[in-house]
Predicted model as a PDB file, atoms N, CA, C, CB and O in Angstrom, pLDDT in the B-factor column:
MODEL        1                                                                  
ATOM      1  N   MET A   1      -7.569  -0.347   5.407  1.00 53.00           N  
ATOM      2  CA  MET A   1      -7.933  -0.676   4.139  1.00 53.00           C  
ATOM      3  C   MET A   1      -9.439  -0.784   3.915  1.00 53.00           C  
ATOM      4  CB  MET A   1      -7.289  -1.871   3.807  1.00 53.00           C  
ATOM      5  O   MET A   1     -10.142  -1.589   4.527  1.00 53.00           O  
ATOM      6  N   LYS A   2      -9.881   0.054   3.025  1.00 64.00           N  
ATOM      7  CA  LYS A   2     -11.407   0.034   2.792  1.00 64.00           C  
ATOM      8  C   LYS A   2     -11.860  -0.412   1.477  1.00 64.00           C  
ATOM      9  CB  LYS A   2     -11.983   1.372   2.979  1.00 64.00           C  
ATOM     10  O   LYS A   2     -11.085  -0.399   0.521  1.00 64.00           O  
ATOM     11  N   GLY A   3     -13.074  -0.808   1.372  1.00 78.00           N  
ATOM     12  CA  GLY A   3     -13.489  -1.263  -0.170  1.00 78.00           C  
ATOM     13  C   GLY A   3     -13.148  -2.595  -0.329  1.00 78.00           C  
ATOM     14  O   GLY A   3     -12.993  -3.337   0.642  1.00 78.00           O  
ATOM     15  N   SER A   4     -13.005  -2.995  -1.597  1.00 83.00           N  
ATOM     16  CA  SER A   4     -12.621  -4.320  -1.924  1.00 83.00           C  
ATOM     17  C   SER A   4     -11.208  -4.537  -2.479  1.00 83.00           C  
ATOM     18  CB  SER A   4     -13.553  -4.809  -2.851  1.00 83.00           C  
ATOM     19  O   SER A   4     -10.752  -3.683  -3.238  1.00 83.00           O  
ATOM     20  N   HIS A   5     -10.559  -5.502  -2.191  1.00 81.00           N  
ATOM     21  CA  HIS A   5      -9.324  -5.676  -2.717  1.00 81.00           C  
ATOM     22  C   HIS A   5      -8.906  -7.202  -3.003  1.00 81.00           C  
ATOM     23  CB  HIS A   5      -8.410  -5.029  -1.804  1.00 81.00           C  
ATOM     24  O   HIS A   5      -8.811  -8.068  -2.133  1.00 81.00           O  
ATOM     25  N   LYS A   6      -8.676  -7.377  -4.361  1.00 85.00           N  
ATOM     26  CA  LYS A   6      -8.442  -8.812  -4.852  1.00 85.00           C  
ATOM     27  C   LYS A   6      -6.911  -9.060  -4.493  1.00 85.00           C  
ATOM     28  CB  LYS A   6      -8.766  -9.005  -6.571  1.00 85.00           C  
ATOM     29  O   LYS A   6      -5.990  -8.318  -4.837  1.00 85.00           O  
ATOM     30  N   ILE A   7      -6.786 -10.275  -3.715  1.00 83.00           N  
ATOM     31  CA  ILE A   7      -5.435 -10.704  -3.520  1.00 83.00           C  
ATOM     32  C   ILE A   7      -5.107 -12.111  -4.187  1.00 83.00           C  
ATOM     33  CB  ILE A   7      -5.171 -10.749  -2.024  1.00 83.00           C  
ATOM     34  O   ILE A   7      -5.855 -13.088  -4.152  1.00 83.00           O  
ATOM     35  N   ILE A   8      -3.851 -12.046  -4.804  1.00 85.00           N  
ATOM     36  CA  ILE A   8      -3.578 -13.245  -5.424  1.00 85.00           C  
ATOM     37  C   ILE A   8      -2.120 -13.479  -4.987  1.00 85.00           C  
ATOM     38  CB  ILE A   8      -3.821 -13.202  -6.995  1.00 85.00           C  
ATOM     39  O   ILE A   8      -1.240 -12.688  -5.327  1.00 85.00           O  
ATOM     40  N   VAL A   9      -1.856 -14.591  -4.216  1.00 82.00           N  
ATOM     41  CA  VAL A   9      -0.377 -14.910  -3.768  1.00 82.00           C  
ATOM     42  C   VAL A   9      -0.243 -16.370  -4.229  1.00 82.00           C  
ATOM     43  CB  VAL A   9      -0.075 -14.734  -2.031  1.00 82.00           C  
ATOM     44  O   VAL A   9      -1.194 -17.152  -4.199  1.00 82.00           O  
ATOM     45  N   GLU A  10       0.996 -16.697  -4.661  1.00 82.00           N  
ATOM     46  CA  GLU A  10       1.270 -18.004  -5.028  1.00 82.00           C  
ATOM     47  C   GLU A  10       2.728 -18.391  -4.944  1.00 82.00           C  
ATOM     48  CB  GLU A  10       0.784 -18.212  -6.329  1.00 82.00           C  
ATOM     49  O   GLU A  10       3.618 -17.544  -5.024  1.00 82.00           O  
ATOM     50  N   SER A  11       2.975 -19.746  -4.775  1.00 80.00           N  
ATOM     51  CA  SER A  11       4.315 -20.193  -4.850  1.00 80.00           C  
ATOM     52  C   SER A  11       4.312 -21.413  -5.914  1.00 80.00           C  
ATOM     53  CB  SER A  11       4.853 -20.617  -3.363  1.00 80.00           C  
ATOM     54  O   SER A  11       3.403 -21.542  -6.734  1.00 80.00           O  
ATOM     55  N   ARG A  12       5.158 -22.093  -5.846  1.00 84.00           N  
ATOM     56  CA  ARG A  12       5.350 -23.329  -6.826  1.00 84.00           C  
ATOM     57  C   ARG A  12       4.299 -24.328  -6.509  1.00 84.00           C  
ATOM     58  CB  ARG A  12       6.827 -24.057  -6.685  1.00 84.00           C  
ATOM     59  O   ARG A  12       3.729 -24.975  -7.387  1.00 84.00           O  
ATOM     60  N   LYS A  13       4.034 -24.450  -5.156  1.00 83.00           N  
ATOM     61  CA  LYS A  13       3.158 -25.445  -4.735  1.00 83.00           C  
ATOM     62  C   LYS A  13       1.567 -25.177  -4.576  1.00 83.00           C  
ATOM     63  CB  LYS A  13       3.679 -25.847  -3.523  1.00 83.00           C  
ATOM     64  O   LYS A  13       0.708 -26.018  -4.840  1.00 83.00           O  
ATOM     65  N   VAL A  14       1.301 -23.786  -4.071  1.00 82.00           N  
ATOM     66  CA  VAL A  14      -0.035 -23.465  -3.876  1.00 82.00           C  
ATOM     67  C   VAL A  14      -0.253 -22.002  -4.520  1.00 82.00           C  
ATOM     68  CB  VAL A  14      -0.390 -23.547  -2.319  1.00 82.00           C  
ATOM     69  O   VAL A  14       0.686 -21.310  -4.915  1.00 82.00           O  
ATOM     70  N   LYS A  15      -1.651 -21.604  -4.579  1.00 85.00           N  
ATOM     71  CA  LYS A  15      -2.097 -20.360  -5.151  1.00 85.00           C  
ATOM     72  C   LYS A  15      -3.361 -19.974  -4.291  1.00 85.00           C  
ATOM     73  CB  LYS A  15      -2.418 -20.506  -6.758  1.00 85.00           C  
ATOM     74  O   LYS A  15      -4.288 -20.761  -4.096  1.00 85.00           O  
ATOM     75  N   TYR A  16      -3.316 -18.830  -3.849  1.00 84.00           N  
ATOM     76  CA  TYR A  16      -4.402 -18.341  -2.993  1.00 84.00           C  
ATOM     77  C   TYR A  16      -4.952 -17.124  -3.820  1.00 84.00           C  
ATOM     78  CB  TYR A  16      -3.878 -17.923  -1.446  1.00 84.00           C  
ATOM     79  O   TYR A  16      -4.194 -16.219  -4.167  1.00 84.00           O  
ATOM     80  N   ASP A  17      -6.307 -17.125  -4.131  1.00 87.00           N  
ATOM     81  CA  ASP A  17      -6.728 -16.111  -5.004  1.00 87.00           C  
ATOM     82  C   ASP A  17      -8.113 -15.792  -4.152  1.00 87.00           C  
ATOM     83  CB  ASP A  17      -6.885 -16.621  -6.699  1.00 87.00           C  
ATOM     84  O   ASP A  17      -8.907 -16.714  -3.968  1.00 87.00           O  
ATOM     85  N   PHE A  18      -8.396 -14.407  -3.614  1.00 84.00           N  
ATOM     86  CA  PHE A  18      -9.487 -14.235  -2.869  1.00 84.00           C  
ATOM     87  C   PHE A  18      -9.750 -12.663  -2.792  1.00 84.00           C  
ATOM     88  CB  PHE A  18      -9.290 -14.922  -1.516  1.00 84.00           C  
ATOM     89  O   PHE A  18      -8.875 -11.865  -3.128  1.00 84.00           O  
ATOM     90  N   VAL A  19     -10.871 -12.304  -2.379  1.00 85.00           N  
ATOM     91  CA  VAL A  19     -11.236 -10.788  -2.248  1.00 85.00           C  
ATOM     92  C   VAL A  19     -11.529 -10.527  -1.038  1.00 85.00           C  
ATOM     93  CB  VAL A  19     -12.335 -10.303  -3.033  1.00 85.00           C  
ATOM     94  O   VAL A  19     -12.346 -11.237  -0.451  1.00 85.00           O  
ATOM     95  N   ILE A  20     -10.926  -9.457  -0.417  1.00 81.00           N  
ATOM     96  CA  ILE A  20     -10.989  -8.877   0.864  1.00 81.00           C  
ATOM     97  C   ILE A  20     -12.091  -7.808   0.857  1.00 81.00           C  
ATOM     98  CB  ILE A  20      -9.628  -8.302   1.262  1.00 81.00           C  
ATOM     99  O   ILE A  20     -11.888  -6.896   0.056  1.00 81.00           O  
ATOM    100  N   HIS A  21     -13.240  -7.732   1.601  1.00 78.00           N  
ATOM    101  CA  HIS A  21     -14.227  -6.772   1.510  1.00 78.00           C  
ATOM    102  C   HIS A  21     -14.273  -5.791   2.702  1.00 78.00           C  
ATOM    103  CB  HIS A  21     -15.483  -7.444   1.351  1.00 78.00           C  
ATOM    104  O   HIS A  21     -14.975  -4.785   2.604  1.00 78.00           O  
ATOM    105  N   ARG A  22     -13.631  -6.009   3.710  1.00 72.00           N  
ATOM    106  CA  ARG A  22     -13.689  -5.247   4.932  1.00 72.00           C  
ATOM    107  C   ARG A  22     -12.472  -4.572   5.443  1.00 72.00           C  
ATOM    108  CB  ARG A  22     -14.125  -6.062   5.914  1.00 72.00           C  
ATOM    109  O   ARG A  22     -11.397  -4.741   4.867  1.00 72.00           O  
ATOM    110  N   ASN A  23     -12.583  -3.781   6.541  1.00 73.00           N  
ATOM    111  CA  ASN A  23     -11.367  -3.209   7.097  1.00 73.00           C  
ATOM    112  C   ASN A  23     -10.600  -4.270   7.962  1.00 73.00           C  
ATOM    113  CB  ASN A  23     -11.723  -1.947   7.953  1.00 73.00           C  
ATOM    114  O   ASN A  23      -9.401  -4.099   8.180  1.00 73.00           O  
ATOM    115  N   ILE A  24     -11.297  -5.413   8.482  1.00 73.00           N  
ATOM    116  CA  ILE A  24     -10.640  -6.434   9.260  1.00 73.00           C  
ATOM    117  C   ILE A  24     -10.935  -7.717   8.608  1.00 73.00           C  
ATOM    118  CB  ILE A  24     -11.079  -6.435  10.721  1.00 73.00           C  
ATOM    119  O   ILE A  24     -12.100  -7.945   8.283  1.00 73.00           O  
ATOM    120  N   THR A  25      -9.974  -8.618   8.369  1.00 74.00           N  
ATOM    121  CA  THR A  25     -10.074  -9.832   7.821  1.00 74.00           C  
ATOM    122  C   THR A  25      -9.586 -10.896   8.829  1.00 74.00           C  
ATOM    123  CB  THR A  25      -9.342  -9.848   6.558  1.00 74.00           C  
ATOM    124  O   THR A  25      -8.475 -10.756   9.339  1.00 74.00           O  
ATOM    125  N   ILE A  26     -10.396 -11.994   9.150  1.00 80.00           N  
ATOM    126  CA  ILE A  26      -9.867 -13.030   9.863  1.00 80.00           C  
ATOM    127  C   ILE A  26      -9.721 -14.207   9.227  1.00 80.00           C  
ATOM    128  CB  ILE A  26     -10.518 -13.238  10.886  1.00 80.00           C  
ATOM    129  O   ILE A  26     -10.712 -14.638   8.637  1.00 80.00           O  
ATOM    130  N   ILE A  27      -8.655 -14.875   9.205  1.00 83.00           N  
ATOM    131  CA  ILE A  27      -8.367 -16.113   8.355  1.00 83.00           C  
ATOM    132  C   ILE A  27      -8.591 -17.297   9.319  1.00 83.00           C  
ATOM    133  CB  ILE A  27      -6.802 -16.125   7.712  1.00 83.00           C  
ATOM    134  O   ILE A  27      -7.963 -17.419  10.370  1.00 83.00           O  
ATOM    135  N   THR A  28      -9.470 -18.102   8.911  1.00 86.00           N  
ATOM    136  CA  THR A  28      -9.933 -19.349   9.591  1.00 86.00           C  
ATOM    137  C   THR A  28      -9.751 -20.472   8.863  1.00 86.00           C  
ATOM    138  CB  THR A  28     -11.268 -19.327   9.935  1.00 86.00           C  
ATOM    139  O   THR A  28      -9.592 -20.398   7.645  1.00 86.00           O  
ATOM    140  N   GLY A  29      -9.751 -21.711   9.558  1.00 87.00           N  
ATOM    141  CA  GLY A  29      -9.669 -22.939   8.654  1.00 87.00           C  
ATOM    142  C   GLY A  29      -9.137 -24.091   9.489  1.00 87.00           C  
ATOM    143  O   GLY A  29      -8.465 -23.872  10.497  1.00 87.00           O  
ATOM    144  N   ASP A  30      -9.413 -25.232   9.102  1.00 90.00           N  
ATOM    145  CA  ASP A  30      -9.027 -26.450   9.739  1.00 90.00           C  
ATOM    146  C   ASP A  30      -7.485 -26.573   9.810  1.00 90.00           C  
ATOM    147  CB  ASP A  30      -9.636 -27.631   8.994  1.00 90.00           C  
ATOM    148  O   ASP A  30      -6.772 -26.006   8.982  1.00 90.00           O  
ATOM    149  N   SER A  31      -7.027 -27.265  10.734  1.00 92.00           N  
ATOM    150  CA  SER A  31      -5.566 -27.506  10.885  1.00 92.00           C  
ATOM    151  C   SER A  31      -4.972 -28.157   9.493  1.00 92.00           C  
ATOM    152  CB  SER A  31      -5.311 -28.527  12.195  1.00 92.00           C  
ATOM    153  O   SER A  31      -5.431 -29.126   8.889  1.00 92.00           O  
ATOM    154  N   GLY A  32      -3.898 -27.409   9.175  1.00 90.00           N  
ATOM    155  CA  GLY A  32      -3.338 -27.963   7.957  1.00 90.00           C  
ATOM    156  C   GLY A  32      -3.998 -27.431   6.617  1.00 90.00           C  
ATOM    157  O   GLY A  32      -3.665 -27.910   5.533  1.00 90.00           O  
ATOM    158  N   SER A  33      -4.863 -26.510   6.718  1.00 87.00           N  
ATOM    159  CA  SER A  33      -5.419 -25.865   5.498  1.00 87.00           C  
ATOM    160  C   SER A  33      -4.706 -24.983   4.704  1.00 87.00           C  
ATOM    161  CB  SER A  33      -6.449 -25.212   5.789  1.00 87.00           C  
ATOM    162  O   SER A  33      -5.119 -24.699   3.580  1.00 87.00           O  
ATOM    163  N   GLY A  34      -3.530 -24.445   5.222  1.00 86.00           N  
ATOM    164  CA  GLY A  34      -2.758 -23.587   4.623  1.00 86.00           C  
ATOM    165  C   GLY A  34      -2.638 -22.056   5.241  1.00 86.00           C  
ATOM    166  O   GLY A  34      -2.071 -21.141   4.643  1.00 86.00           O  
ATOM    167  N   LYS A  35      -3.193 -21.944   6.388  1.00 89.00           N  
ATOM    168  CA  LYS A  35      -3.324 -20.500   6.884  1.00 89.00           C  
ATOM    169  C   LYS A  35      -1.814 -19.919   6.970  1.00 89.00           C  
ATOM    170  CB  LYS A  35      -4.120 -20.439   8.435  1.00 89.00           C  
ATOM    171  O   LYS A  35      -1.566 -18.821   6.472  1.00 89.00           O  
ATOM    172  N   THR A  36      -0.864 -20.642   7.581  1.00 90.00           N  
ATOM    173  CA  THR A  36       0.407 -20.105   7.798  1.00 90.00           C  
ATOM    174  C   THR A  36       1.080 -20.051   6.609  1.00 90.00           C  
ATOM    175  CB  THR A  36       1.144 -20.796   8.734  1.00 90.00           C  
ATOM    176  O   THR A  36       1.930 -19.175   6.448  1.00 90.00           O  
ATOM    177  N   VAL A  37       0.813 -20.922   5.670  1.00 87.00           N  
ATOM    178  CA  VAL A  37       1.533 -20.760   4.344  1.00 87.00           C  
ATOM    179  C   VAL A  37       1.212 -19.571   3.676  1.00 87.00           C  
ATOM    180  CB  VAL A  37       1.260 -21.840   3.424  1.00 87.00           C  
ATOM    181  O   VAL A  37       2.029 -18.906   3.038  1.00 87.00           O  
ATOM    182  N   LEU A  38      -0.105 -19.271   3.834  1.00 85.00           N  
ATOM    183  CA  LEU A  38      -0.565 -18.002   3.132  1.00 85.00           C  
ATOM    184  C   LEU A  38      -0.026 -16.758   3.822  1.00 85.00           C  
ATOM    185  CB  LEU A  38      -2.135 -17.918   3.093  1.00 85.00           C  
ATOM    186  O   LEU A  38       0.332 -15.813   3.119  1.00 85.00           O  
ATOM    187  N   ILE A  39       0.064 -16.687   5.236  1.00 86.00           N  
ATOM    188  CA  ILE A  39       0.786 -15.584   5.774  1.00 86.00           C  
ATOM    189  C   ILE A  39       2.110 -15.600   5.381  1.00 86.00           C  
ATOM    190  CB  ILE A  39       0.729 -15.531   7.150  1.00 86.00           C  
ATOM    191  O   ILE A  39       2.551 -14.482   5.112  1.00 86.00           O  
ATOM    192  N   ASP A  40       2.980 -16.647   5.248  1.00 88.00           N  
ATOM    193  CA  ASP A  40       4.280 -16.676   5.035  1.00 88.00           C  
ATOM    194  C   ASP A  40       4.487 -16.204   3.642  1.00 88.00           C  
ATOM    195  CB  ASP A  40       4.824 -17.977   5.305  1.00 88.00           C  
ATOM    196  O   ASP A  40       5.419 -15.425   3.444  1.00 88.00           O  
ATOM    197  N   LEU A  41       3.698 -16.596   2.602  1.00 84.00           N  
ATOM    198  CA  LEU A  41       3.750 -15.886   1.340  1.00 84.00           C  
ATOM    199  C   LEU A  41       3.543 -14.464   1.234  1.00 84.00           C  
ATOM    200  CB  LEU A  41       2.889 -16.406   0.551  1.00 84.00           C  
ATOM    201  O   LEU A  41       4.250 -13.796   0.480  1.00 84.00           O  
ATOM    202  N   ILE A  42       2.600 -13.932   1.954  1.00 82.00           N  
ATOM    203  CA  ILE A  42       2.260 -12.476   1.961  1.00 82.00           C  
ATOM    204  C   ILE A  42       3.356 -11.843   2.470  1.00 82.00           C  
ATOM    205  CB  ILE A  42       1.046 -12.096   2.746  1.00 82.00           C  
ATOM    206  O   ILE A  42       3.743 -10.838   1.873  1.00 82.00           O  
ATOM    207  N   TYR A  43       4.020 -12.261   3.575  1.00 86.00           N  
ATOM    208  CA  TYR A  43       5.090 -11.642   4.287  1.00 86.00           C  
ATOM    209  C   TYR A  43       6.291 -11.720   3.324  1.00 86.00           C  
ATOM    210  CB  TYR A  43       5.363 -12.347   5.694  1.00 86.00           C  
ATOM    211  O   TYR A  43       6.966 -10.696   3.225  1.00 86.00           O  
ATOM    212  N   SER A  44       6.655 -12.831   2.582  1.00 85.00           N  
ATOM    213  CA  SER A  44       7.655 -12.842   1.628  1.00 85.00           C  
ATOM    214  C   SER A  44       7.533 -11.926   0.625  1.00 85.00           C  
ATOM    215  CB  SER A  44       7.774 -13.996   1.094  1.00 85.00           C  
ATOM    216  O   SER A  44       8.522 -11.283   0.271  1.00 85.00           O  
ATOM    217  N   MET A  45       6.377 -11.759   0.071  1.00 81.00           N  
ATOM    218  CA  MET A  45       6.050 -10.789  -1.048  1.00 81.00           C  
ATOM    219  C   MET A  45       6.308  -9.319  -0.641  1.00 81.00           C  
ATOM    220  CB  MET A  45       4.535 -10.944  -1.479  1.00 81.00           C  
ATOM    221  O   MET A  45       6.919  -8.543  -1.376  1.00 81.00           O  
ATOM    222  N   MET A  46       5.797  -8.966   0.599  1.00 81.00           N  
ATOM    223  CA  MET A  46       5.945  -7.657   1.112  1.00 81.00           C  
ATOM    224  C   MET A  46       7.414  -7.391   1.270  1.00 81.00           C  
ATOM    225  CB  MET A  46       5.193  -7.482   2.416  1.00 81.00           C  
ATOM    226  O   MET A  46       7.940  -6.388   0.788  1.00 81.00           O  
ATOM    227  N   GLU A  47       8.090  -8.325   1.969  1.00 83.00           N  
ATOM    228  CA  GLU A  47       9.504  -8.121   2.135  1.00 83.00           C  
ATOM    229  C   GLU A  47      10.321  -7.830   0.844  1.00 83.00           C  
ATOM    230  CB  GLU A  47      10.047  -9.305   2.784  1.00 83.00           C  
ATOM    231  O   GLU A  47      11.140  -6.912   0.800  1.00 83.00           O  
ATOM    232  N   SER A  48      10.063  -8.648  -0.196  1.00 79.00           N  
ATOM    233  CA  SER A  48      10.558  -8.566  -1.425  1.00 79.00           C  
ATOM    234  C   SER A  48      10.292  -7.110  -2.020  1.00 79.00           C  
ATOM    235  CB  SER A  48       9.969  -9.670  -2.234  1.00 79.00           C  
ATOM    236  O   SER A  48      11.211  -6.478  -2.541  1.00 79.00           O  
ATOM    237  N   VAL A  49       9.081  -6.635  -1.927  1.00 75.00           N  
ATOM    238  CA  VAL A  49       8.864  -5.322  -2.398  1.00 75.00           C  
ATOM    239  C   VAL A  49       9.362  -4.342  -1.683  1.00 75.00           C  
ATOM    240  CB  VAL A  49       7.655  -5.059  -2.548  1.00 75.00           C  
ATOM    241  O   VAL A  49       9.615  -3.300  -2.287  1.00 75.00           O  
ATOM    242  N   GLN A  50       9.624  -4.412  -0.264  1.00 75.00           N  
ATOM    243  CA  GLN A  50      10.235  -3.453   0.477  1.00 75.00           C  
ATOM    244  C   GLN A  50      11.811  -3.268   0.076  1.00 75.00           C  
ATOM    245  CB  GLN A  50      10.033  -3.830   1.929  1.00 75.00           C  
ATOM    246  O   GLN A  50      12.429  -2.203   0.079  1.00 75.00           O  
ATOM    247  N   LYS A  51      12.294  -4.518  -0.257  1.00 74.00           N  
ATOM    248  CA  LYS A  51      13.847  -4.411  -0.590  1.00 74.00           C  
ATOM    249  C   LYS A  51      14.034  -3.750  -2.043  1.00 74.00           C  
ATOM    250  CB  LYS A  51      14.590  -5.986  -0.580  1.00 74.00           C  
ATOM    251  O   LYS A  51      15.056  -3.140  -2.356  1.00 74.00           O  
ATOM    252  N   LYS A  52      12.944  -3.937  -2.886  1.00 71.00           N  
ATOM    253  CA  LYS A  52      13.060  -3.278  -4.295  1.00 71.00           C  
ATOM    254  C   LYS A  52      12.896  -1.801  -4.039  1.00 71.00           C  
ATOM    255  CB  LYS A  52      11.905  -3.819  -5.395  1.00 71.00           C  
ATOM    256  O   LYS A  52      13.612  -1.049  -4.700  1.00 71.00           O  
ATOM    257  N   ILE A  53      12.056  -1.287  -3.177  1.00 70.00           N  
ATOM    258  CA  ILE A  53      11.861  -0.061  -2.852  1.00 70.00           C  
ATOM    259  C   ILE A  53      13.122   0.626  -2.248  1.00 70.00           C  
ATOM    260  CB  ILE A  53      10.767  -0.042  -2.015  1.00 70.00           C  
ATOM    261  O   ILE A  53      13.431   1.743  -2.662  1.00 70.00           O  
ATOM    262  N   GLN A  54      13.756   0.100  -1.429  1.00 70.00           N  
ATOM    263  CA  GLN A  54      14.960   0.394  -0.716  1.00 70.00           C  
ATOM    264  C   GLN A  54      15.990   0.616  -1.908  1.00 70.00           C  
ATOM    265  CB  GLN A  54      15.383  -0.824   0.354  1.00 70.00           C  
ATOM    266  O   GLN A  54      16.669   1.640  -1.969  1.00 70.00           O  
ATOM    267  N   LYS A  55      16.062  -0.343  -2.797  1.00 66.00           N  
ATOM    268  CA  LYS A  55      17.186  -0.309  -3.942  1.00 66.00           C  
ATOM    269  C   LYS A  55      16.688   0.316  -5.099  1.00 66.00           C  
ATOM    270  CB  LYS A  55      17.699  -1.717  -4.385  1.00 66.00           C  
ATOM    271  O   LYS A  55      17.430   0.451  -6.071  1.00 66.00           O  
ATOM    272  N   LYS A  56      15.352   0.773  -5.120  1.00 63.00           N  
ATOM    273  CA  LYS A  56      14.913   1.454  -6.202  1.00 63.00           C  
ATOM    274  C   LYS A  56      15.107   0.761  -7.529  1.00 63.00           C  
ATOM    275  CB  LYS A  56      15.523   2.678  -6.198  1.00 63.00           C  
ATOM    276  O   LYS A  56      15.353   1.348  -8.583  1.00 63.00           O  
ATOM    277  N   THR A  57      14.973  -0.537  -7.380  1.00 56.00           N  
ATOM    278  CA  THR A  57      15.172  -1.424  -8.501  1.00 56.00           C  
ATOM    279  C   THR A  57      13.679  -2.157  -8.785  1.00 56.00           C  
ATOM    280  CB  THR A  57      16.423  -2.541  -8.128  1.00 56.00           C  
ATOM    281  O   THR A  57      13.067  -2.820  -7.948  1.00 56.00           O  
ATOM    282  N   TRP A  58      13.280  -1.906 -10.038  1.00 54.00           N  
ATOM    283  CA  TRP A  58      11.792  -2.347 -10.333  1.00 54.00           C  
ATOM    284  C   TRP A  58      11.796  -3.422 -11.439  1.00 54.00           C  
ATOM    285  CB  TRP A  58      10.844  -1.057 -10.835  1.00 54.00           C  
ATOM    286  O   TRP A  58      11.144  -3.303 -12.476  1.00 54.00           O  
ATOM    287  N   VAL A  59      12.652  -4.581 -11.116  1.00 55.00           N  
ATOM    288  CA  VAL A  59      12.592  -5.608 -12.047  1.00 55.00           C  
ATOM    289  C   VAL A  59      11.736  -6.812 -11.516  1.00 55.00           C  
ATOM    290  CB  VAL A  59      13.992  -6.024 -12.393  1.00 55.00           C  
ATOM    291  O   VAL A  59      11.976  -7.387 -10.455  1.00 55.00           O  
ATOM    292  N   PHE A  60      10.687  -7.137 -12.390  1.00 53.00           N  
ATOM    293  CA  PHE A  60       9.846  -8.159 -11.913  1.00 53.00           C  
ATOM    294  C   PHE A  60       9.769  -9.315 -12.771  1.00 53.00           C  
ATOM    295  CB  PHE A  60       8.578  -7.672 -11.699  1.00 53.00           C  
ATOM    296  O   PHE A  60       9.062 -10.273 -12.455  1.00 53.00           O  
TER     297      PHE A  60                                                      
ENDMDL                                                                          
END                                                                             
């Protein structure tokens, strides 16, 4: 991934909105700051998109 990419991931409880500017991104923060929640949300979003691609269903 090159260049800048704006990422917005949200659930009912939290919302992450940030820009990635590099090829490698390292997520850091204090214990309990939401790093794992962010990764789980991104994974769920990617899994959902993959299922829609496999089914060829594009209902958002």
